[in-house]
Structures are given as structure tokens and as C-alpha cells.
C-alpha positions as CSV (number, residue, x, y, z in Angstrom):
1,M,-81.6,-29.8,10.8
2,S,-78.4,-31.0,12.3
3,E,-75.4,-30.9,9.9
4,R,-72.0,-32.3,10.7
5,T,-68.9,-30.3,9.6
6,S,-66.1,-32.1,7.9
7,L,-62.7,-33.2,9.2
8,L,-60.2,-30.4,9.4
9,Q,-56.6,-30.8,8.3
10,I,-54.1,-28.6,10.1
11,G,-50.5,-29.2,9.1
12,G,-50.0,-32.9,8.9
13,A,-52.7,-33.7,11.5
14,V,-56.4,-34.4,10.9
15,H,-58.8,-33.1,13.5
16,N,-62.4,-34.2,13.8
17,R,-64.2,-30.9,14.5
18,D,-67.4,-32.9,15.2
19,K,-69.4,-29.7,15.2
20,I,-73.1,-29.8,14.5
21,R,-75.2,-27.0,13.2
22,M,-78.5,-26.7,15.1
23,T,-81.3,-24.3,15.6
24,L,-82.6,-23.9,19.2
25,T,-85.6,-21.8,20.3
26,V,-84.6,-20.2,23.5
27,N,-86.8,-17.7,25.3
28,G,-88.9,-17.2,22.2
29,E,-86.0,-16.6,19.8
30,D,-84.4,-18.9,17.3
31,S,-80.7,-19.2,17.5
32,E,-78.5,-21.0,14.9
33,I,-75.6,-22.6,16.7
34,L,-72.5,-24.5,15.6
35,A,-71.5,-26.6,18.6
36,D,-69.8,-29.8,19.6
37,G,-72.1,-32.7,19.0
38,T,-71.6,-33.9,22.6
39,A,-72.3,-30.4,24.1
40,T,-75.0,-30.4,26.8
41,L,-77.8,-28.0,26.6
42,L,-76.3,-26.4,29.8
43,E,-73.0,-25.8,28.0
44,V,-74.6,-24.4,24.9
45,L,-76.9,-22.0,26.9
46,R,-74.0,-20.7,29.0
47,E,-71.1,-20.8,26.6
48,E,-72.6,-20.3,23.1
49,L,-75.7,-18.2,23.9
50,G,-74.3,-16.2,26.8
51,L,-77.2,-17.1,29.2
52,P,-75.5,-17.6,32.6
53,G,-78.7,-17.9,34.6
54,T,-78.7,-21.6,34.1
55,K,-76.2,-22.9,36.6
56,H,-73.5,-25.6,36.6
57,G,-74.2,-27.6,39.7
58,C,-73.5,-31.2,40.2
59,E,-73.7,-32.0,36.4
60,L,-75.2,-35.4,37.5
61,G,-78.8,-34.5,37.5
62,E,-79.1,-34.5,41.3
63,C,-79.2,-30.8,42.3
64,G,-81.6,-29.0,39.9
65,A,-79.4,-25.9,39.5
66,C,-79.4,-26.4,35.7
67,T,-83.2,-26.7,35.4
68,V,-84.8,-25.1,32.3
69,L,-88.3,-25.5,30.9
70,L,-88.7,-27.6,27.7
71,D,-92.1,-27.0,26.2
72,G,-93.1,-25.8,29.7
73,E,-91.9,-28.8,31.7
74,P,-88.8,-28.8,34.0
75,A,-85.7,-30.5,32.5
76,L,-82.2,-30.9,33.7
77,S,-80.0,-29.2,31.0
78,C,-76.9,-31.0,32.3
79,L,-78.3,-34.3,31.2
80,L,-79.5,-33.3,27.7
81,L,-77.5,-33.0,24.6
82,A,-78.3,-29.6,23.0
83,R,-79.0,-31.3,19.7
84,Q,-81.8,-33.3,21.4
85,C,-83.6,-30.0,22.1
86,E,-84.1,-28.9,18.5
87,G,-87.8,-28.2,17.9
88,L,-88.5,-27.7,21.5
89,D,-89.3,-24.4,23.2
90,I,-86.5,-23.8,25.8
91,T,-87.1,-21.3,28.6
92,T,-84.3,-20.2,30.9
93,I,-84.5,-17.9,33.9
94,E,-83.7,-15.0,31.6
95,G,-86.9,-15.7,29.7
96,I,-89.6,-15.7,32.3
97,S,-89.8,-12.0,33.0
98,H,-92.0,-9.8,31.0
99,G,-89.8,-7.1,29.6
100,N,-88.4,-5.1,32.5
101,E,-91.1,-6.6,34.8
102,L,-90.0,-9.5,36.9
103,H,-92.1,-12.7,37.1
104,P,-94.1,-12.9,40.3
105,L,-91.9,-15.8,41.4
106,Q,-88.8,-13.7,41.0
107,D,-90.4,-10.9,43.1
108,A,-91.5,-13.3,45.8
109,F,-88.2,-15.1,46.1
110,A,-86.5,-11.7,46.5
111,D,-89.0,-10.3,48.9
112,L,-89.4,-13.3,51.2
113,G,-85.8,-14.6,51.3
114,G,-86.4,-17.6,49.1
115,S,-82.8,-17.3,48.0
116,Q,-79.7,-16.6,50.0
117,C,-76.6,-17.1,47.8
118,G,-79.0,-17.4,44.8
119,Y,-77.1,-20.2,43.0
120,C,-80.0,-22.7,43.1
121,T,-82.7,-20.0,42.7
122,P,-83.1,-20.2,38.9
123,G,-83.8,-23.9,39.1
124,F,-86.3,-23.5,41.9
125,I,-88.1,-20.6,40.1
126,L,-88.4,-22.5,36.8
127,S,-89.6,-25.7,38.5
128,S,-92.1,-23.5,40.4
129,A,-93.3,-21.7,37.2
130,A,-94.1,-25.1,35.6
131,L,-96.0,-26.1,38.7
132,L,-98.0,-22.9,38.8
133,E,-98.8,-23.1,35.1
134,R,-100.6,-26.4,35.6
135,K,-101.8,-25.9,39.2
136,P,-102.5,-22.2,40.1
137,D,-103.3,-23.0,43.7
138,P,-101.0,-25.7,44.8
139,S,-100.9,-27.1,48.3
140,R,-97.7,-27.1,50.4
141,A,-97.4,-30.9,49.7
142,E,-97.7,-30.3,45.9
143,I,-95.1,-27.5,46.1
144,T,-92.8,-29.8,48.0
145,E,-93.2,-32.6,45.4
146,A,-92.7,-30.3,42.5
147,L,-89.5,-28.9,44.0
148,S,-88.1,-32.3,45.2
149,G,-85.5,-32.3,42.4
150,N,-84.1,-29.0,43.4
151,L,-81.6,-28.7,46.3
152,C,-80.6,-25.7,48.3
153,R,-77.6,-25.6,50.6
154,C,-78.1,-22.2,52.2
155,T,-81.7,-21.5,53.2
156,G,-84.3,-23.5,54.9
157,Y,-86.9,-24.6,52.4
158,N,-89.7,-22.9,54.3
159,Q,-88.8,-19.5,52.7
160,I,-88.8,-21.1,49.3
161,F,-92.2,-22.7,49.8
162,E,-93.6,-19.4,51.1
163,S,-92.2,-17.6,48.1
164,V,-94.0,-20.0,45.7
165,E,-97.3,-19.7,47.7
166,E,-97.0,-15.9,47.6
167,A,-96.3,-15.9,43.8
168,A,-99.3,-18.2,43.3
169,R,-101.5,-15.8,45.2
170,K,-100.3,-12.8,43.1
171,I,-100.8,-14.7,39.9
172,R,-104.3,-15.7,40.8
173,E,-105.1,-12.1,41.7
174,E,-103.7,-10.8,38.4
175,N,-105.7,-13.4,36.5
176,S,-109.0,-12.7,38.2
């Protein structure tokens, strides 16, 4: 239920506050937000909800650092208006762990050097989580394809692919 706020008069000037009230479901919790109608999902996650794991990267949809899951599918939060995401289940890197227990992807990336500076890591992990949800035993080619929208400037992609393969193995073991 988006609701526009009215114009605001301060002194002799009239300012269009252009704020919209929206409810977003992020990491399983509903949050009511009053934000600029042109705010991206990335901006709202970081600035309004205090979730810094979703990273500002290129802000052009080319690097994947801002990847989140919308209803389980990877999406670039820098290209989406927050108000477009009402009614969708939004998952950020902060939402994939189970309590204090890291997601197997988070463990594998840490253990196998899948991240160096770590800036791109949340996007890679969320794209990988979506892949493993629909394909529990992906081939290297399928991993490469699924992560093709995520860029890393620090590490060779081999450690990233190995991390996804290891996490997939752990998840299959846990589920058997």
C-alpha cells in the first residue's frame, strides 16, 4: 500500500517531500518504511534498514555486488525501485544464515578463499544460494553461468567456484 505524503511548506518555500510509505519483507520480517519514491532497493536496504551487506558497486547493474534474492531469485537491487519490491520476499546476505550458524556457502567462501577483499562476496553468495536451491549438484559450467553476472576484482574465480562446489556437497550431505 504505497501512500504519498503531501507537499511541505517551510517558510515561503514549498518542498515536494515525495516520500512513499511502503512495507517490505526483508529476511522474513516486515518493515514499514517511509522513503523517497525514487529510492532504489539498494539505498533502502542500506540507509533505511541498516543492512550494509548489500554493496554499492557500479550502480549500473554490471558488477553484481548489490545482488539480493527476490522470491528466491537473484536481482540487482541497484536497478530496482524499492517500491517495486512490495509483496516480494527480499533476502539479503544478513538473512541467509540460520541464527548464529553460517550458511554453508558462507563457511565455504571463508574456508577456501572464495573472497579476498570481500566486497563482491555477498552478491556471489546470494547468486550461488539461488543456484543451489534449484540445482543441488551443479556442474562447473552451471556454476559459471549462474555467477556470470557477478564480478570480482581480487581473486581468481577458481576459489569462488570451488567454494560453491564445496557448499553444494555439504548441503547435499546435510539433506541426505
